[in-house]
C-alpha positions as CSV (number, residue, x, y, z in Angstrom):
1,M,0.0,0.0,0.0
2,S,1.3,3.4,-0.9
3,N,2.2,5.8,1.9
4,K,1.0,8.8,-0.2
5,I,-2.6,9.0,-1.4
6,R,-4.9,11.6,-2.9
7,C,-8.4,12.1,-1.7
8,S,-11.4,14.4,-2.0
9,H,-13.9,15.0,0.8
10,I,-17.2,16.6,1.5
11,L,-17.4,18.0,5.0
12,T,-20.7,18.6,6.8
13,K,-21.7,19.8,10.3
14,K,-24.4,17.1,10.7
15,Q,-24.4,13.4,10.2
16,S,-27.9,13.6,8.6
17,E,-26.5,16.0,5.9
18,A,-23.6,13.6,5.2
19,L,-26.0,10.7,4.9
20,N,-28.2,12.7,2.4
21,I,-25.2,13.5,0.3
22,L,-24.1,9.9,0.4
23,E,-27.5,8.8,-0.9
24,K,-27.1,11.3,-3.8
25,L,-23.6,9.9,-4.5
26,K,-25.1,6.3,-4.6
27,K,-27.6,7.5,-7.2
28,G,-24.8,8.7,-9.4
29,E,-24.6,12.4,-8.6
30,S,-21.2,14.0,-9.1
31,F,-18.9,14.1,-6.1
32,T,-17.3,17.2,-7.4
33,N,-20.6,19.1,-7.8
34,L,-21.8,18.0,-4.4
35,A,-18.6,19.1,-2.8
36,K,-18.8,22.5,-4.4
37,E,-22.5,22.8,-3.2
38,H,-22.4,21.4,0.3
39,S,-18.9,21.1,1.7
40,I,-18.3,23.5,4.7
41,D,-14.5,23.1,3.9
42,K,-14.6,26.0,1.5
43,A,-10.9,25.7,0.4
44,S,-11.2,22.1,-0.9
45,G,-14.9,22.6,-1.8
46,K,-14.0,25.1,-4.5
47,K,-11.8,22.4,-6.0
48,G,-14.6,19.7,-5.9
49,G,-13.4,18.5,-2.5
50,D,-9.8,17.8,-3.7
51,L,-7.4,17.6,-0.8
52,G,-4.4,16.8,-3.0
53,F,-1.8,14.2,-1.9
54,F,-1.0,13.5,1.7
55,T,0.8,10.9,3.8
56,K,0.1,9.3,7.1
57,G,0.4,11.8,10.0
58,M,-1.0,14.8,8.1
59,M,-4.7,14.3,8.8
60,V,-6.7,13.7,12.0
61,K,-6.6,10.0,12.9
62,P,-10.2,9.0,12.1
63,F,-10.0,10.6,8.7
64,E,-6.6,9.1,8.0
65,Q,-7.6,5.6,9.0
66,A,-10.7,5.7,6.7
67,A,-8.9,7.3,3.8
68,F,-6.0,4.8,3.8
69,N,-8.5,1.9,4.0
70,L,-10.3,2.9,0.8
71,D,-9.6,1.5,-2.6
72,K,-9.1,3.9,-5.6
73,G,-12.5,5.3,-6.6
74,Q,-14.2,4.1,-3.4
75,I,-16.3,6.4,-1.2
76,S,-16.5,6.2,2.6
77,E,-19.4,6.2,4.9
78,P,-19.6,9.5,6.9
79,I,-16.5,9.7,9.2
80,K,-16.8,11.8,12.3
81,T,-13.9,14.1,13.4
82,E,-13.7,17.3,15.5
83,F,-14.4,19.2,12.2
84,G,-17.7,17.4,11.4
85,Y,-18.6,14.6,9.1
86,H,-16.5,13.7,6.2
87,I,-17.4,11.7,3.1
88,I,-14.1,10.7,1.6
89,K,-13.4,9.6,-1.9
90,R,-10.0,8.1,-2.7
91,I,-8.6,9.3,-6.0
92,E,-5.1,7.8,-6.1
């Protein structure tokens, strides 16, 4: 497994919002568009949720564990951190 991965995320305040977005993703809606519309992380949201490349130790633990367990193209269930609820998509 690579020690450097690239992910996008959508960050919401409430779990219910994250679950609604996850439903839209499962129906085939664009991750990029949903991130631009709904993510409270405005910096990555503008880029469709793209967080760029990162290595272990750069992200908060629950986020990091979930991100590194995803396969390329896979989308996580909502992950709770002190920032809110993240839906993570592994890009590379």
